[in-house]
C-alpha positions in Angstrom: 125.3 26.1 156.0 127.6 27.4 158.6 130.3 28.0 156.0 128.0 30.0 153.8 126.8 32.2 156.7 130.4 32.9 157.8 131.4 33.9 154.3 128.3 36.3 154.0 129.2 37.9 157.3 132.8 38.6 156.2 131.6 40.2 153.0 129.3 42.5 154.9 132.1 43.6 157.2 134.3 44.3 154.2 131.7 46.4 152.4 131.1 48.4 155.6 134.8 49.1 156.0 135.0 50.3 152.3 132.0 52.6 152.7 133.6 54.2 155.8 136.8 54.8 154.0 134.9 56.1 150.9 132.8 58.4 152.9 135.8 59.7 154.8 137.4 60.6 151.5 134.4 62.2 149.7 132.4 63.7 152.6 132.7 65.0 156.0 129.9 65.8 158.5 130.5 68.8 160.5 127.8 70.3 162.8 125.1 68.7 160.8 126.5 69.9 157.4 127.5 67.4 154.8 130.5 68.2 152.5 131.5 66.5 149.3 135.2 66.9 148.5 135.7 69.2 151.6 136.5 68.5 155.2 135.0 71.7 156.4 131.5 72.2 154.8 129.9 75.7 155.0 128.2 75.9 158.4 125.2 77.6 157.0 124.6 74.9 154.4 123.2 71.4 154.7 125.3 70.3 151.7 128.5 71.8 150.5 129.8 70.4 147.2 133.3 71.2 146.0 134.7 70.3 142.5 138.0 68.7 143.4 139.6 69.4 140.0 137.5 72.5 139.3 136.2 70.7 136.2 132.9 69.2 137.2 129.4 70.4 138.1 126.3 69.1 139.7 123.3 67.6 137.9 119.8 67.7 139.2 116.9 65.8 137.8 116.3 66.7 134.1 112.7 66.6 132.9 110.8 67.7 129.9 108.1 70.2 130.5 105.5 67.4 130.0 107.3 65.3 132.6 107.5 68.2 135.0 103.8 68.9 134.8 103.1 65.2 135.5 104.6 65.5 139.0 101.9 65.2 141.6 102.6 68.3 143.7 102.1 68.3 147.4 101.9 72.1 147.7 103.0 72.4 151.3 105.7 69.8 151.2 107.0 70.5 147.7 107.6 74.3 148.0 111.0 74.9 146.4 111.2 71.6 144.6 113.7 72.1 141.8 114.2 70.4 138.4 116.0 71.3 135.2 113.5 71.9 132.4 115.0 70.5 129.2 112.2 71.9 127.1 112.9 75.4 128.3 116.6 74.8 128.9 116.3 76.4 132.4 116.0 75.6 136.1 112.4 75.5 137.4 111.2 75.4 140.9 107.7 75.0 142.5 106.5 78.1 144.2 103.9 77.7 146.9 103.2 81.4 147.0 102.4 81.6 143.2 101.0 78.0 143.1 103.0 77.3 139.9 106.3 76.3 138.5 108.6 79.2 138.1 111.6 79.7 135.8 114.9 81.2 137.0 115.4 82.4 133.5 112.7 85.0 134.0 109.0 84.6 134.8 108.1 84.1 131.1 110.8 81.6 130.4 111.3 80.3 126.8 108.5 80.8 124.3 107.0 77.9 122.4 106.2 78.8 118.7 106.2 77.4 115.2 107.5 79.2 112.1 105.2 79.7 109.1 107.7 79.2 106.2 105.2 80.2 103.5 105.1 83.7 105.0 108.8 84.0 105.9 111.0 85.9 103.5 114.2 87.9 103.3 113.7 91.7 103.0 116.0 94.2 101.4 118.6 93.9 98.6 121.8 91.9 98.9 124.8 93.0 96.8 128.3 91.4 96.7 130.7 93.5 98.9 127.9 95.8 100.3 127.4 95.6 104.1 123.9 94.8 105.2 121.8 97.6 106.7 118.7 97.9 108.7 116.7 97.3 105.4 118.1 93.7 105.4 116.2 91.4 107.7 114.2 88.3 107.8 110.4 88.8 108.1 109.2 85.7 109.9 105.6 84.7 110.6 105.2 82.7 113.8 102.4 81.1 115.7 103.1 81.5 119.4 101.5 78.9 121.7 103.3 79.9 124.9 104.6 83.4 125.7 108.2 83.9 126.6 111.6 84.7 125.2 112.8 83.7 121.8 116.1 83.5 119.9 116.0 83.1 116.2 119.0 82.9 113.8 119.4 82.5 110.1 122.8 81.3 108.7 124.1 81.5 105.2 127.5 80.2 103.8 128.2 83.6 102.1 129.5 86.0 104.7 126.3 87.3 106.2 123.7 86.0 108.8 120.7 87.0 110.8 120.2 87.0 114.5 117.5 88.3 116.8 116.1 87.9 120.3 113.0 89.2 122.0 109.9 88.3 124.0 106.5 87.2 122.9 103.9 88.8 125.3 100.9 87.3 123.5 100.0 84.0 121.9 98.8 83.8 118.3 100.1 84.6 114.8 102.5 87.5 114.6 105.5 88.6 112.6 109.0 89.3 113.9 112.0 90.9 112.2 115.4 89.3 112.5 118.2 91.7 111.7 120.9 90.8 109.2 124.6 91.6 109.5 127.7 90.9 107.5 128.9 91.4 103.9 127.9 89.0 101.0 131.0 87.5 99.5 129.8 85.9 96.3 127.2 86.5 93.6 124.9 83.5 94.1 121.6 82.3 95.6 121.8 81.5 99.3 119.5 79.2 101.3 119.0 80.5 104.8 119.3 77.9 107.6 116.8 78.8 110.3 117.1 78.0 114.0 114.4 78.9 116.6 115.2 78.6 120.3 117.9 76.0 119.6 115.8 73.9 117.2 116.5 73.8 113.5 113.6 74.8 111.3 113.3 73.1 107.9 111.5 75.1 105.3 110.5 73.6 101.9 111.3 75.4 99.8 114.0 77.0 101.8 114.1 80.8 102.4 116.4 82.0 99.6 118.3 85.2 98.9 119.7 86.3 95.6 123.0 88.1 96.1 123.5 90.6 93.2 126.6 91.9 91.6 127.6 95.5 92.3 125.4 98.1 90.8 125.7 99.1 87.2 125.1 102.5 85.6 121.8 103.3 84.1 119.2 106.1 83.6 115.4 105.8 84.1 113.0 107.0 81.4 110.5 108.4 83.9 108.0 109.6 81.3 107.6 106.1 80.0 106.8 104.5 83.4 103.5 102.6 83.3 101.4 101.4 86.3 99.8 98.0 85.6 96.9 96.2 87.3 93.9 97.3 89.3 94.2 98.9 92.7 91.3 98.8 95.3 91.1 100.1 98.8 91.4 97.2 101.2 92.6 94.7 98.6 96.2 93.5 98.8 98.3 94.0 95.7 99.0 90.9 93.6 101.5 89.9 91.0 99.5 91.9 88.4 100.2 95.2 90.3 103.5 96.3 88.8 105.3 99.4 87.3 107.0 98.9 84.0 110.0 101.3 83.9 112.1 101.9 80.8 115.8 102.2 81.5 119.0 102.6 79.6 122.0 100.7 80.9 125.4 102.0 80.1 127.4 99.9 82.5 126.6 96.3 83.4 125.9 95.2 86.9 123.0 94.9 89.3 120.2 97.3 89.8 117.9 98.0 92.7 114.9 100.3 92.1 112.5 101.1 94.9 109.6 103.5 95.7 108.5 105.2 98.8 105.4 103.8 100.6 102.3 105.8 100.0 99.0 105.0 101.6 100.1 101.4 102.4 101.7 100.4 99.0 105.2 100.4 97.6 107.1 98.9 94.6 110.6 97.5 94.1 112.6 95.6 91.6 116.1 94.2 91.5 118.2 92.1 89.1 121.3 92.3 87.0 121.8 94.0 83.6 123.4 91.4 81.3 123.2 93.7 78.3 123.6 97.5 77.8 121.0 99.7 76.1 117.3 100.4 76.4 115.3 97.8 78.2 112.3 97.5 80.7 112.5 96.8 84.4 109.5 95.5 86.3 108.8 96.8 89.8 106.6 94.6 91.8 104.0 96.1 94.2 103.3 95.1 97.8 100.9 96.3 100.5 97.2 97.3 100.6 95.8 100.7 99.4 94.2 102.5 102.3 92.5 105.3 100.3 91.3 106.2 96.9 93.6 109.2 96.6 96.0 109.2 93.6 99.3 108.0 94.8 102.5 109.6 93.5 105.2 107.1 93.9 108.8 108.4 94.0 111.1 106.0 92.2 114.7 105.8 93.4 117.5 103.9 91.7 121.0 102.8 92.9 122.6 103.7 89.6 126.3 104.5 89.8 128.1 107.3 87.9 126.2 110.4 89.1 123.2 110.0 86.8 119.7 111.0 87.7 118.3 108.6 90.3 114.7 109.7 91.0 111.4 110.1 89.2 107.7 109.5 89.9 104.6 107.7 88.6 101.0 108.0 89.7 98.9 105.0 90.9 95.2 105.3 90.3 93.0 103.5 92.8 89.6 102.2 91.8 86.9 104.6 93.0 83.8 102.9 94.6 80.5 102.7 92.8 78.4 105.9 92.7 74.6 106.5 92.6 73.2 108.6 89.8 69.8 110.2 89.6 68.7 110.8 86.0 66.1 113.5 85.6 64.4 113.6 82.2 62.2 111.5 80.0 62.8 107.8 79.4 62.4 106.5 75.8 63.8 109.8 74.6 67.2 109.0 73.1 69.3 108.9 76.3 68.9 112.6 77.0 69.8 112.3 80.7 72.1 109.2 80.0 69.3 107.0 81.4 69.4 104.7 78.3 70.7 104.2 74.8 74.1 105.3 73.6 74.9 107.7 76.5 74.1 105.1 79.2 76.0 102.4 77.3 79.0 104.7 77.2 78.8 105.1 81.0 78.3 101.4 81.7 81.1 100.1 79.4 83.8 98.5 81.6 86.5 99.6 79.2 85.4 103.3 79.8 84.4 103.2 83.5 85.4 99.9 85.1 87.8 97.8 87.0 89.6 96.3 84.0 93.3 96.7 83.7 92.7 98.9 80.6 89.6 100.8 81.9 90.0 104.5 81.0 88.7 105.5 84.5 89.2 103.0 87.3 85.7 102.8 88.8 83.4 100.2 90.2 80.3 101.4 88.2 77.0 103.2 88.6 73.7 102.6 90.3 71.1 104.3 88.0 67.9 105.8 89.4 65.2 107.4 87.2 62.6 109.0 89.3 59.6 110.9 87.8 59.5 114.7 87.9 58.1 116.6 90.8 57.9 115.0 94.3 59.8 111.8 93.3 62.6 113.9 91.9 62.8 116.0 95.0 62.9 112.9 97.2 65.6 111.4 95.1 67.7 114.6 95.3 67.2 114.9 99.0 68.4 111.3 99.4 71.9 112.7 98.5 72.8 110.7 95.4 76.5 111.1 94.3 75.6 112.6 90.9 72.5 114.1 89.3 72.2 114.3 85.5 69.4 116.2 83.8 68.3 116.2 80.1 65.3 117.0 77.9 62.5 117.4 78.7 63.3 118.1 82.3 62.3 121.6 83.4 62.6 121.9 87.2 59.8 123.7 89.0 60.4 126.0 92.0 60.5 123.2 94.6 62.9 121.2 92.4 65.1 124.2 91.9 65.3 124.7 95.7 66.2 121.1 96.1 68.9 121.3 93.4 70.4 124.5 94.8 70.6 123.0 98.3 72.1 119.8 96.9 74.8 121.7 95.1 75.6 123.9 98.1 76.1 120.7 100.2 78.6 119.3 97.7 76.3 117.5 95.3 77.5 117.0 91.7 75.1 118.1 88.9 75.5 117.7 85.1 72.8 120.1 83.9 71.8 119.7 80.3 68.8 122.1 80.1 67.0 124.1 77.4 63.8 125.4 79.0 64.8 129.1 79.2 62.4 130.2 82.0 63.2 127.3 84.2 67.0 127.7 83.7 66.7 131.4 84.5 65.0 130.7 87.8 67.6 128.1 88.6 70.6 130.3 87.8 69.2 133.3 89.6 68.6 131.2 92.7 72.0 129.5 92.5 74.0 132.7 92.0 71.7 134.9 94.1 71.6 137.3 91.1 68.2 138.5 89.7 70.0 140.1 86.8 70.8 136.8 85.1 68.9 136.3 81.9 68.5 133.1 79.7 67.7 133.5 76.0 67.2 130.9 73.3 69.8 131.3 70.5 70.2 129.7 67.1 68.6 126.3 66.2 69.3 122.6 65.7 72.5 122.1 63.9 74.3 125.1 65.4 77.9 124.4 66.0 79.8 126.2 68.9 83.5 126.5 69.2 85.2 125.5 72.5 87.9 127.7 74.1 91.5 126.5 74.2 92.6 126.3 77.8 94.2 123.7 80.1 91.2 122.1 81.7 90.2 118.6 82.9 86.9 118.6 81.0 88.3 120.0 77.7 91.4 117.8 77.9 90.3 114.8 79.9 90.9 111.0 79.9 88.7 110.5 76.8 90.2 113.1 74.6 91.3 116.6 73.9 88.5 118.9 72.6 90.3 122.2 73.1 89.6 124.5 70.2 87.1 122.0 68.7 83.3 122.2 68.5 80.0 120.9 70.0 76.7 120.7 68.3 73.1 121.7 69.2 70.4 119.1 68.9 67.2 120.0 67.1 66.2 123.1 69.0 67.4 126.4 70.3 70.4 126.7 72.7 69.8 128.2 76.1 72.4 131.1 76.4 73.0 132.6 79.8 73.9 136.3 80.3 74.9 138.1 83.5 77.0 135.4 85.4 80.3 136.9 86.6 83.4 135.1 85.3 84.6 135.1 88.9 82.2 132.2 89.4 82.4 130.1 86.2 84.8 128.9 83.6 83.0 129.4 80.3 83.8 126.8 77.6 81.7 128.2 74.8 79.9 131.4 73.9 76.6 131.9 72.2 77.7 132.7 68.6 77.7 129.7 66.3 80.5 129.3 63.7 77.9 128.4 61.0 75.9 131.6 61.6 76.7 135.3 61.0 74.7 136.3 64.1 76.8 137.5 67.1 75.4 137.0 70.6 76.6 137.6 74.1 76.5 135.0 76.9 77.7 131.5 77.7 76.3 128.2 76.5 78.6 125.9 78.4 80.4 126.3 81.7 81.8 124.8 84.9 81.2 126.4 88.3 84.5 127.3 89.9 83.4 126.5 93.5 80.4 124.2 93.2 80.2 120.8 91.4 78.2 122.0 88.5 78.6 121.5 84.7 76.1 123.3 82.5 75.3 123.1 78.8 72.3 124.9 77.3 71.0 121.9 75.3 68.7 119.3 76.8 69.5 117.0 73.8 73.3 117.2 74.1 73.4 113.4 74.4 70.7 112.6 71.8 71.2 109.3 70.0 68.7 106.5 70.2 71.0 103.9 68.7 72.8 101.5 71.1 76.0 102.9 69.6 77.2 104.5 66.4 75.9 107.6 64.6 72.5 108.6 63.2 72.8 110.4 59.9 71.6 113.9 60.6 73.3 117.2 60.4 70.8 119.0 62.7 70.0 116.4 65.4 71.5 113.4 67.2 74.9 115.0 67.9 76.1 112.2 70.3 78.3 109.5 68.7 80.1 106.4 69.9 81.8 103.5 68.1 80.7 99.9 68.3 82.7 99.5 71.6 80.6 102.4 73.2 83.7 104.6 73.2 83.1 108.3 72.5 84.0 109.6 69.1 83.5 112.8 67.1 80.5 113.1 64.9 82.2 114.2 61.7 79.2 115.4 59.5 77.2 117.9 61.4 75.8 121.4 61.2 73.5 123.5 59.1 75.0 125.6 56.3 76.0 129.2 56.9 78.8 131.6 57.4 80.9 129.8 54.7 80.2 126.3 56.0 78.2 123.8 54.0 75.6 121.6 55.6 77.2 118.6 57.4 80.7 119.8 57.0 81.7 120.2 60.6 82.9 117.7 63.3 81.5 117.9 66.8 82.7 116.4 70.1 79.5 116.0 72.3 80.2 112.4 73.4 83.9 113.1 74.2 83.0 116.2 76.2 80.3 114.2 78.1 82.7 111.3 78.9 85.3 113.8 80.3 82.5 115.4 82.3 81.5 112.1 83.8 85.1 111.4 84.7 85.2 114.8 86.4 81.9 114.1 88.2 83.1 110.8 89.6 86.3 112.4 91.0 84.3 115.3 92.5 81.8 112.9 94.1 84.6 110.8 95.6 86.9 113.5 96.9 84.7 116.6 97.2 81.1 115.4 97.1 78.0 115.5 99.2 78.8 112.1 100.7 82.4 112.9 101.6 81.9 116.2 103.5 
C-alpha cells in the first residue's frame, strides 16, 4: 500500500512539472491577460492568440442552426455568446438588445430556399462561338422559407456558365434570373449543374441547353406566316399557340427567329437547317394575352448574308361573348336572326367560335327576344352589345327615341327595316334632318348591285361581295333619300338591275360615325330552313350550306331589263355574316359597354 501511494505521488509531481513547462511555452499571464504563443499579450485583451507559424486559426464551437436554436439562453448572462453557424456558414452571436441571434454576415444572413426544377429553364439562344448576352440567363423558380442572401450558379462543360447573387426580402414562391457568361465551344446539348448557397441541386430531368451551330442564310416568306391556336385574355399560351413561318434556306446553319412582346405574349423558334430550300419553321408562343386587341407581332431573324430579317403577323384574340337583342317576330323565318338559318349561322362555332379554325374568334352570343313596345325599350335601355331588327318590327316613337339614344352612346344596331313611315321617323330623328324621305321601291325579287370599294363589310372574313348583288325578299325595298354622304357609306342604290326604272336614294349603308348598318328590307335574312336554300326567285334570299356557312343564292330575281327570272346570284347571307363580324368588333372596341 505504501509503495503504491508513493508511486502515485511521484506521477502527480511529474505531471505538474510538465504542465508548468507547457504553460510557460504556450502562454504567459501578464496583468491579467492570457497569451497563447506570445509572452506579451495585448494589455486590453483577456486572451491574445498568436499563430506561431502564421498558418493556423482559431475554431469556436460549430453548430447547425437547429443546434444553435436548441441552446437554452440566459438572456442576461449570455449576451455576446458566439458560435459558428454551419447552416448559414457564418458567425452568429446572441444579442440581448435585439433578443435574438444575429449574423455577422449581415442581419439577414443566408437564405433558405428550394429550387423548383419543373419551372426552371434556360432562356435565350446559345450558338457555338457567340458570346452570351443579357438575353442568356437561367430563369429559376424558388420557394423561400427564410429571407436572406443567396448565391446560385449553373455550370456546363462547354465554355459558358451562370452565376448570380442577391437577397430574398420575402418568403414564398418567386423567380430569379441568373446571368450567363462565356462562349459556347461545341455544338451539343449541355446539362446545367446547379448549386444553391453551396449545395448541389439535382434536377430530374436536368436543365438542358441546345448549343446551335452558327447561323445560316435564309429568307422569310412573311405573307405565308400563319398564327395557330386560340388566344384568350387571361389564359396562358400552350403548345398549340404557334406561328408557322415559311422560309427559304440558302446556306446551312442554325436559325433563331423571335418576335417582340405585345400585350404579354411573344414567339420564338430555333434550330438548325439540315437542308436548303423551302421549308416551314415553327415559332412557339409564351405569355398570357392581356387584351383583346389584335396583336401585330414583328418577326426578326438572325439570317446572315444581308437578307431581309423582319416581317409581321397578326394574332387574333378571342372576343368575349356578346348579348344580342332581336327585335322582330318569332316563327317568321329568322328575319331578325332570332331563329332558323340566320341564327344557326351566328351560333355555328366554325363561323363565330373558339375553334382553331373559327372564322371569327369569339365566345358566342346570348340571344334575347323581347316583345315590341315597352319590353323592347327596356331591353334596349339595358345596354345590350348589339341590336338586330327584322320584319315585322316597326318601332314606335318611344322605341325610336330609345334606339337613337342607344346608338349615340355607342350601341351597335343592324337595322333591317321596311316600314317606310317608321324608318323615316327613325332616320329624321337620328340625323336631325326633317328633309329625309323614305319611299318603297320595286318588289320581291329585285336585285341590287353593290358598289366596289375597299370595305370590311363588302370584303370581310366571310367573303368578298364587292360589285356583286343582294336580293329583296317578297316586298318593296325601303329607299332613303336626303342623307348626306358625309355621314354614310352607301353600299347600294335604289335602282334594281332587273328593272328599267331608275330611282334616287340608298337601300343599304353604314354610318361613318355611329355603329349602324341599314338595309331597306325587313326580310333580308328570310329562310325558314335550318340551312340550305328554298327554291324561290322572289323570296327567301338568305342561303347557307349544310354547315351553316353563308353562300350565294345562285337562282334569284324576277325577269326584266334583259335578265330572265332566277338568273342572278345574290349575296345576302355573306353580307350579313360580314356585318355580324363587324358588329362584334365594334361592340368590343367601340361599343356602348366599352365607353
